[in-house]
ZAZALUM-183040 format. One record per residue (C-alpha): x, y, z; residue in three letters. Coordinates in steps of 0.5 Angstrom, whole numbers, padded with zeros to 4 digits, always signed. Example, Ala and Ser with C-alpha at 12.3 -4.5 7.8 and 13.67 -1.06 7.14 Angstrom:
REM ZAZALUM-183040
+0025-0009+0016ALA/+0027-0002+0014SER/
//
This chain:
REM ZAZALUM-183040
+0231+0291+0186UNK/+0224+0294+0183UNK/+0228+0294+0176UNK/+0229+0287+0175UNK/+0226+0284+0169UNK/+0221+0279+0169UNK/+0223+0272+0168UNK/+0223+0270+0161UNK/+0221+0263+0160UNK/+0215+0258+0161UNK/+0215+0253+0167UNK/+0215+0246+0164UNK/+0208+0243+0163UNK/+0206+0238+0169UNK/+0207+0231+0168UNK/+0200+0230+0168UNK/+0199+0235+0163UNK/+0204+0231+0158UNK/+0202+0224+0160UNK/+0194+0226+0159UNK/+0195+0227+0151UNK/+0190+0233+0152UNK/+0195+0237+0147UNK/+0196+0232+0142UNK/+0192+0234+0135UNK/+0186+0230+0134UNK/+0186+0224+0129UNK/+0180+0221+0125UNK/+0183+0216+0122UNK/+0182+0211+0127UNK/+0174+0212+0127UNK/+0173+0212+0120UNK/+0177+0205+0120UNK/+0172+0203+0126UNK/+0166+0205+0122UNK/+0168+0202+0116UNK/+0170+0195+0119UNK/+0164+0194+0124UNK/+0159+0196+0118UNK/+0162+0191+0114UNK/+0162+0186+0119UNK/+0155+0187+0122UNK/+0152+0187+0115UNK/+0156+0180+0114UNK/+0153+0177+0120UNK/+0146+0180+0119UNK/+0146+0178+0112UNK/+0148+0171+0114UNK/+0143+0170+0119UNK/+0137+0173+0114UNK/+0131+0168+0113UNK/+0134+0163+0119UNK/+0132+0162+0126UNK/+0136+0160+0131UNK/+0131+0155+0134UNK/+0129+0153+0127UNK/+0135+0150+0124UNK/+0135+0142+0123UNK/+0141+0142+0128UNK/+0136+0145+0133UNK/+0130+0141+0132UNK/+0135+0135+0133UNK/+0137+0137+0139UNK/+0130+0138+0141UNK/+0128+0131+0139UNK/+0134+0129+0144UNK/+0131+0133+0149UNK/+0125+0129+0149UNK/+0128+0122+0149UNK/+0132+0124+0155UNK/+0125+0126+0158UNK/+0122+0119+0156UNK/+0129+0116+0159UNK/+0127+0119+0166UNK/+0121+0114+0167UNK/+0126+0109+0167UNK/+0130+0112+0172UNK/+0124+0113+0176UNK/+0121+0106+0176UNK/+0116+0108+0171UNK/+0113+0114+0174UNK/+0117+0119+0170UNK/+0115+0127+0170UNK/+0108+0129+0172UNK/+0103+0133+0168UNK/+0103+0136+0161UNK/+0111+0135+0160UNK/+0111+0135+0153UNK/+0105+0140+0152UNK/+0110+0146+0149UNK/+0113+0141+0144UNK/+0107+0138+0142UNK/+0105+0146+0140UNK/+0111+0147+0137UNK/+0110+0141+0132UNK/+0103+0144+0130UNK/+0105+0147+0124UNK/+0110+0141+0122UNK/+0104+0136+0123UNK/+0100+0140+0117UNK/+0105+0137+0112UNK/+0109+0132+0116UNK/+0107+0125+0118UNK/+0113+0124+0122UNK/+0111+0130+0126UNK/+0103+0128+0126UNK/+0106+0121+0129UNK/+0110+0125+0135UNK/+0105+0129+0137UNK/+0100+0123+0138UNK/+0105+0119+0142UNK/+0107+0125+0146UNK/+0100+0127+0147UNK/+0099+0120+0150UNK/+0105+0120+0154UNK/+0102+0126+0157UNK/+0096+0122+0159UNK/+0091+0125+0154UNK/+0087+0122+0148UNK/+0091+0122+0142UNK/+0089+0128+0137UNK/+0084+0125+0132UNK/+0085+0129+0126UNK/+0093+0127+0126UNK/+0090+0120+0127UNK/+0085+0121+0121UNK/+0091+0124+0116UNK/+0095+0118+0118UNK/+0090+0113+0117UNK/+0089+0116+0110UNK/+0096+0115+0108UNK/+0099+0111+0103UNK/+0105+0109+0107UNK/+0104+0102+0111UNK/+0107+0105+0117UNK/+0103+0111+0118UNK/+0097+0106+0117UNK/+0099+0101+0122UNK/+0101+0107+0127UNK/+0094+0110+0127UNK/+0091+0103+0128UNK/+0095+0102+0134UNK/+0092+0108+0137UNK/+0085+0108+0134UNK/+0082+0103+0139UNK/+0083+0105+0146UNK/+0084+0098+0149UNK/+0087+0094+0143UNK/+0089+0087+0144UNK/+0096+0084+0144UNK/+0095+0079+0139UNK/+0092+0085+0134UNK/+0098+0090+0136UNK/+0104+0086+0136UNK/+0104+0085+0128UNK/+0102+0093+0128UNK/+0108+0094+0132UNK/+0113+0090+0128UNK/+0111+0094+0122UNK/+0114+0100+0125UNK/+0121+0101+0123UNK/+0123+0106+0129UNK/+0127+0111+0124UNK/+0123+0117+0127UNK/+0122+0118+0134UNK/+0114+0118+0134UNK/+0114+0111+0132UNK/+0120+0109+0137UNK/+0115+0112+0143UNK/+0109+0108+0140UNK/+0113+0102+0140UNK/+0115+0103+0148UNK/+0108+0105+0150UNK/+0105+0099+0147UNK/+0110+0094+0149UNK/+0110+0097+0156UNK/+0103+0096+0156UNK/+0104+0089+0154UNK/+0109+0087+0160UNK/+0116+0089+0157UNK/+0118+0094+0163UNK/+0125+0094+0161UNK/+0124+0097+0154UNK/+0124+0104+0156UNK/+0131+0104+0158UNK/+0133+0100+0152UNK/+0130+0105+0147UNK/+0132+0111+0151UNK/+0138+0110+0156UNK/+0138+0114+0162UNK/+0145+0116+0161UNK/+0144+0122+0158UNK/+0138+0124+0163UNK/+0144+0123+0168UNK/+0149+0128+0165UNK/+0143+0133+0164UNK/+0141+0132+0171UNK/+0149+0134+0173UNK/+0149+0140+0169UNK/+0142+0142+0171UNK/+0145+0141+0179UNK/+0151+0145+0177UNK/+0147+0151+0174UNK/+0142+0151+0180UNK/+0148+0152+0184UNK/+0151+0157+0180UNK/+0144+0161+0180UNK/+0144+0161+0188UNK/+0151+0163+0188UNK/+0150+0169+0184UNK/+0144+0171+0187UNK/+0147+0171+0194UNK/+0153+0175+0191UNK/+0149+0180+0188UNK/+0145+0181+0194UNK/+0152+0182+0198UNK/+0155+0187+0192UNK/+0148+0191+0193UNK/+0148+0191+0200UNK/+0156+0193+0200UNK/+0154+0199+0195UNK/+0148+0202+0198UNK/+0152+0202+0205UNK/+0158+0206+0201UNK/+0163+0201+0200UNK/+0166+0197+0194UNK/+0166+0204+0190UNK/+0168+0203+0183UNK/+0175+0205+0181UNK/+0173+0207+0174UNK/+0176+0204+0167UNK/+0183+0203+0166UNK/+0183+0209+0161UNK/+0178+0213+0165UNK/+0176+0220+0163UNK/+0181+0220+0157UNK/+0181+0227+0153UNK/+0179+0226+0146UNK/+0186+0226+0143UNK/+0187+0220+0147UNK/+0180+0217+0145UNK/+0182+0218+0138UNK/+0189+0214+0139UNK/+0185+0208+0142UNK/+0180+0208+0136UNK/+0186+0208+0132UNK/+0189+0202+0136UNK/+0183+0198+0135UNK/+0183+0199+0128UNK/+0190+0196+0128UNK/+0188+0190+0131UNK/+0182+0189+0127UNK/+0185+0191+0120UNK/+0191+0186+0122UNK/+0185+0180+0124UNK/+0181+0181+0117UNK/+0188+0182+0113UNK/+0191+0176+0115UNK/+0184+0172+0115UNK/+0184+0173+0108UNK/+0191+0171+0107UNK/+0189+0165+0110UNK/+0183+0163+0107UNK/+0186+0165+0100UNK/+0193+0162+0100UNK/+0194+0157+0106UNK/+0187+0153+0106UNK/+0192+0147+0104UNK/+0196+0148+0110UNK/+0193+0145+0116UNK/+0191+0149+0122UNK/+0196+0155+0120UNK/+0190+0158+0116UNK/+0186+0159+0122UNK/+0192+0161+0127UNK/+0195+0166+0123UNK/+0190+0172+0124UNK/+0190+0170+0132UNK/+0198+0171+0132UNK/+0197+0177+0128UNK/+0192+0180+0133UNK/+0198+0179+0139UNK/+0203+0182+0135UNK/+0199+0188+0134UNK/+0197+0188+0141UNK/+0205+0188+0143UNK/+0206+0193+0138UNK/+0200+0198+0141UNK/+0203+0197+0148UNK/+0211+0198+0146UNK/+0210+0203+0141UNK/+0207+0210+0141UNK/+0201+0211+0137UNK/+0201+0218+0134UNK/+0205+0221+0140UNK/+0202+0217+0145UNK/+0204+0211+0149UNK/+0200+0206+0152UNK/+0202+0200+0156UNK/+0199+0194+0159UNK/+0198+0197+0166UNK/+0195+0203+0163UNK/+0190+0199+0159UNK/+0188+0195+0165UNK/+0193+0188+0165UNK/+0198+0188+0170UNK/+0200+0183+0176UNK/+0199+0187+0181UNK/+0193+0184+0186UNK/+0193+0179+0181UNK/+0189+0174+0186UNK/+0184+0179+0188UNK/+0182+0181+0181UNK/+0182+0173+0179UNK/+0177+0172+0185UNK/+0173+0178+0182UNK/+0172+0175+0175UNK/+0170+0169+0178UNK/+0165+0172+0183UNK/+0163+0177+0178UNK/+0161+0171+0173UNK/+0157+0167+0178UNK/+0153+0174+0180UNK/+0152+0175+0173UNK/+0148+0168+0172UNK/+0141+0170+0174UNK/+0142+0176+0169UNK/+0144+0172+0164UNK/+0138+0167+0165UNK/+0133+0173+0164UNK/+0137+0175+0158UNK/+0137+0168+0155UNK/+0129+0167+0156UNK/+0128+0174+0152UNK/+0133+0171+0147UNK/+0128+0165+0146UNK/+0122+0169+0145UNK/+0126+0174+0140UNK/+0129+0168+0137UNK/+0122+0166+0134UNK/+0121+0172+0130UNK/+0129+0175+0129UNK/+0133+0172+0124UNK/+0139+0168+0127UNK/+0145+0163+0126UNK/+0148+0158+0131UNK/+0155+0159+0132UNK/+0159+0155+0127UNK/+0164+0153+0133UNK/+0159+0149+0136UNK/+0158+0144+0130UNK/+0166+0144+0130UNK/+0166+0142+0137UNK/+0161+0136+0135UNK/+0165+0134+0129UNK/+0172+0135+0133UNK/+0177+0129+0135UNK/+0181+0130+0142UNK/+0186+0134+0139UNK/+0182+0139+0135UNK/+0177+0139+0141UNK/+0183+0142+0145UNK/+0185+0147+0140UNK/+0178+0150+0140UNK/+0178+0150+0147UNK/+0184+0154+0148UNK/+0182+0158+0142UNK/+0175+0160+0146UNK/+0177+0160+0153UNK/+0184+0163+0153UNK/+0186+0167+0146UNK/+0179+0170+0145UNK/+0178+0172+0152UNK/+0185+0176+0152UNK/+0184+0179+0145UNK/+0177+0181+0145UNK/+0177+0184+0152UNK/+0183+0188+0150UNK/+0180+0190+0144UNK/+0173+0192+0146UNK/+0173+0193+0154UNK/+0181+0196+0154UNK/+0180+0200+0148UNK/+0173+0201+0145UNK/+0170+0202+0152UNK/+0174+0208+0154UNK/+0174+0211+0147UNK/+0167+0211+0146UNK/+0166+0214+0153UNK/+0170+0220+0152UNK/+0167+0221+0145UNK/+0160+0221+0148UNK/+0162+0224+0155UNK/+0158+0218+0158UNK/+0161+0211+0161UNK/+0154+0208+0160UNK/+0153+0210+0153UNK/+0160+0208+0151UNK/+0159+0201+0154UNK/+0152+0201+0150UNK/+0156+0202+0144UNK/+0162+0198+0145UNK/+0158+0192+0147UNK/+0153+0193+0141UNK/+0159+0192+0137UNK/+0162+0186+0140UNK/+0155+0183+0140UNK/+0153+0185+0133UNK/+0159+0182+0129UNK/+0158+0175+0132UNK/+0155+0170+0128UNK/+0149+0169+0131UNK/+0146+0175+0128UNK/+0140+0179+0131UNK/+0137+0174+0135UNK/+0144+0173+0139UNK/+0145+0180+0140UNK/+0141+0181+0147UNK/+0145+0175+0151UNK/+0151+0177+0148UNK/+0150+0185+0150UNK/+0148+0183+0157UNK/+0155+0179+0158UNK/+0159+0184+0155UNK/+0155+0190+0159UNK/+0157+0186+0165UNK/+0164+0186+0163UNK/+0164+0193+0162UNK/+0161+0194+0169UNK/+0167+0190+0172UNK/+0172+0193+0168UNK/+0169+0200+0171UNK/+0169+0197+0178UNK/+0176+0194+0179UNK/+0180+0199+0174UNK/+0182+0192+0171UNK/+0181+0188+0165UNK/+0184+0181+0169UNK/+0177+0180+0172UNK/+0173+0181+0165UNK/+0178+0176+0162UNK/+0177+0171+0167UNK/+0169+0172+0166UNK/+0170+0171+0159UNK/+0174+0165+0160UNK/+0169+0162+0164UNK/+0163+0163+0160UNK/+0167+0160+0154UNK/+0170+0154+0157UNK/+0163+0152+0160UNK/+0159+0153+0154UNK/+0164+0149+0150UNK/+0165+0143+0156UNK/+0158+0142+0156UNK/+0157+0142+0149UNK/+0163+0137+0149UNK/+0160+0132+0154UNK/+0153+0133+0152UNK/+0154+0134+0145UNK/+0153+0127+0142UNK/+0147+0126+0147UNK/+0143+0132+0145UNK/+0146+0135+0138UNK/
//
């Protein structure tokens, strides 16, 4: 028995080793393509935003005027009392630079100053009085006298054509002064204020719900509950990370390639030129989940998309979005400060929504609330988040890098990056918490649908 030779074969590799992909060769092609594609897209986004300001576009200024009109209409709802205090102080201050060269800005500053119960700006009145325009002079004369008689004021009011907001506000103020109590509601209808109030109430409710949910989650985590399950592709070896990057590059190359085809050759075919890139994306996603990528197979389930526990994951997505609202509001405040100094653009979809008819609006809603959440979460949280986490050996760094890429290629430019990164980081956190992409897709869908529905319902009143 002691002379029996040793066994001359190797045991087969364990299933875990074989499936892990640790022994696969490294592949750098995906990383190279990702670097080139995203450098190009980020450069294009930032270049398009160069020299622009999100809060200084003509569309934004128009929306600010509409907001002022809404606030003026509140007085009609509240029986003439309206908001108290220096309601328009910030807006008046924002008009300071424009007032140096624009009579319309000077008139609006004067009228809003009076709305706030303060004396009109003498310098603005002086400039208007020295104007060669009869309307500017008439406006100045109305405010020059503290108690101008009705007989003297009426011909001056008649000269104001009301084409600019300052003249309309002045006309309302003096007609109210002389007894016309219905002029404000006629000039500034209250419907917009009521719509805004409803959305404001919903926003406050969502904020409070978010604070409560954040408190519950934090309490549970501190007590040792709700432990994170890790991302769907958790702690993958570097060869698998290479193939995740390659899969992401396949999606992006398909999207950009078909987008170029649609732009150059299919612009005369309605809808097809815009739909074609997204059809290509879903075909690429199907290929990634059914065919081996350089010797390693991914499935929908392995990337975090499955029917198992679907109801629970949808609930996670809804609750997580509400929990994220307070954090998003802080990020939004930061963005409003940065937007004054950083270049930025309004999202072009906003303009498309405002000009769309019923069927076009429905198409945009489907695109933003269904298609975009599915492919963007598959791409950024399903593929790039675990890929960068593996390369950096840190889920935190992986999240930051993938979320920056997600935010930076959006058309809002540098000014929009903080808010979009905050949203994306929240979705990385939930993906890591639940080991699924379903909650992310639900969060993404709620965010996009909410923004578009608000724009559709309030767009004509505020933009």
